[in-house]
C-alpha positions as CSV (number, residue, x, y, z in Angstrom):
1,M,-40.6,3.3,38.3
2,A,-39.5,6.4,35.9
3,R,-36.2,6.4,37.6
4,Y,-35.5,2.4,36.9
5,S,-36.9,2.7,33.2
6,K,-34.4,5.8,32.7
7,R,-31.5,3.8,34.0
8,I,-32.5,0.7,31.8
9,S,-32.6,3.0,28.8
10,E,-29.4,4.6,29.8
11,K,-27.7,1.1,29.9
12,I,-29.3,0.3,26.6
13,E,-27.9,3.1,25.0
14,K,-24.3,2.7,26.4
15,T,-24.4,-1.0,25.0
16,K,-25.5,0.2,21.8
17,G,-22.9,2.7,21.4
18,S,-19.9,0.5,22.6
19,A,-21.2,-2.1,20.2
20,A,-19.6,-0.5,17.2
21,P,-16.0,-1.5,16.3
22,P,-13.3,1.0,17.0
23,Q,-11.7,2.6,14.0
24,K,-8.5,1.1,13.0
25,K,-5.6,3.6,13.0
26,A,-3.9,4.3,9.8
27,G,-0.4,3.6,9.6
28,R,-0.5,0.5,11.7
29,D,0.9,-1.8,9.1
30,I,4.6,-1.4,9.8
31,L,5.4,-4.9,8.9
32,L,3.8,-4.4,5.6
33,I,5.7,-1.1,5.0
34,V,8.9,-2.7,6.1
35,L,8.5,-5.5,3.6
36,I,7.6,-3.0,0.6
37,V,11.0,-1.1,1.3
38,I,12.9,-4.4,1.8
39,N,11.7,-5.8,-1.5
40,I,12.5,-2.4,-3.1
41,V,15.9,-2.5,-1.6
42,F,16.7,-6.1,-2.6
43,L,15.2,-5.1,-6.3
44,I,17.6,-2.2,-6.7
45,I,20.8,-3.7,-5.1
46,G,20.5,-7.1,-6.8
47,W,19.1,-5.8,-10.2
48,P,22.4,-6.6,-12.2
49,Q,22.8,-10.1,-10.4
50,L,19.1,-11.2,-11.1
51,A,18.1,-13.1,-14.0
52,N,14.8,-11.8,-15.9
53,I,12.6,-14.3,-14.2
54,D,13.7,-13.3,-10.7
55,R,13.3,-9.6,-11.5
56,G,9.8,-10.6,-12.6
57,I,9.2,-12.4,-9.4
58,Y,10.3,-9.3,-7.3
59,I,8.2,-6.9,-9.3
60,L,5.1,-9.0,-9.0
61,L,5.5,-9.3,-5.4
62,E,6.3,-5.6,-5.1
63,G,2.9,-5.1,-7.0
64,A,1.2,-7.6,-4.6
65,L,2.5,-5.8,-1.6
66,I,1.5,-2.4,-2.8
67,S,-1.9,-3.4,-3.7
68,I,-2.4,-4.9,-0.2
69,Y,-1.4,-1.6,1.4
70,A,-3.8,0.1,-0.9
71,Q,-6.5,-2.0,0.0
72,R,-6.3,-1.4,3.7
73,H,-5.5,2.2,3.5
74,A,-7.1,3.9,0.4
75,D,-10.5,5.3,0.7
76,L,-11.8,3.0,-2.0
77,S,-15.7,2.1,-2.6
78,E,-16.6,-1.3,-2.0
79,K,-16.4,-2.3,-5.7
80,Y,-12.9,-1.0,-6.3
81,S,-11.4,-2.5,-3.1
82,E,-12.8,-5.9,-4.3
83,Y,-10.8,-5.1,-7.6
84,V,-7.6,-4.1,-5.9
85,K,-7.9,-7.5,-3.6
86,Y,-8.3,-9.5,-6.7
87,L,-5.3,-7.6,-8.1
88,S,-3.1,-8.6,-5.2
89,F,-4.2,-12.3,-5.8
90,I,-3.4,-12.2,-9.5
91,F,0.1,-10.7,-8.7
92,M,0.8,-13.3,-6.0
93,G,-0.3,-16.2,-8.2
94,L,1.8,-15.1,-11.2
95,A,4.8,-14.5,-8.9
96,F,4.4,-18.1,-7.5
97,L,4.2,-19.4,-11.1
98,L,7.2,-17.8,-12.0
99,F,8.9,-19.0,-9.1
100,I,7.7,-22.6,-9.9
101,Y,9.2,-22.1,-13.2
102,S,12.6,-20.6,-12.0
103,A,12.9,-23.6,-9.9
104,Y,12.1,-26.0,-12.6
105,M,14.7,-24.4,-15.1
106,R,17.3,-24.3,-12.3
107,Y,17.1,-27.7,-10.7
108,I,15.1,-30.1,-12.9
109,A,15.6,-29.0,-16.5
110,S,19.4,-28.5,-16.1
């Protein structure tokens, strides 16, 4: 009887230990890093050709991508992690509004 209870307790401990999710490895957001680099390259190369509104769009998108990367990989407290998440949403929203304004000025207003 003691042998069976020991086996049962070992199985319970194994399931408790395996229930914890595995730690996510740092540096697995290769796509996000590539998008950040491509955005910087487009901004640097296209700076003379871009209008001020387009520059603002690219800068806001860069801020959103960097804040998403910071939220995933920085060691922030829960409070500051939420702030960074909202900051990325604000950057994306402002970039979208500038895009709508730019499309309106180019295609509808002219």
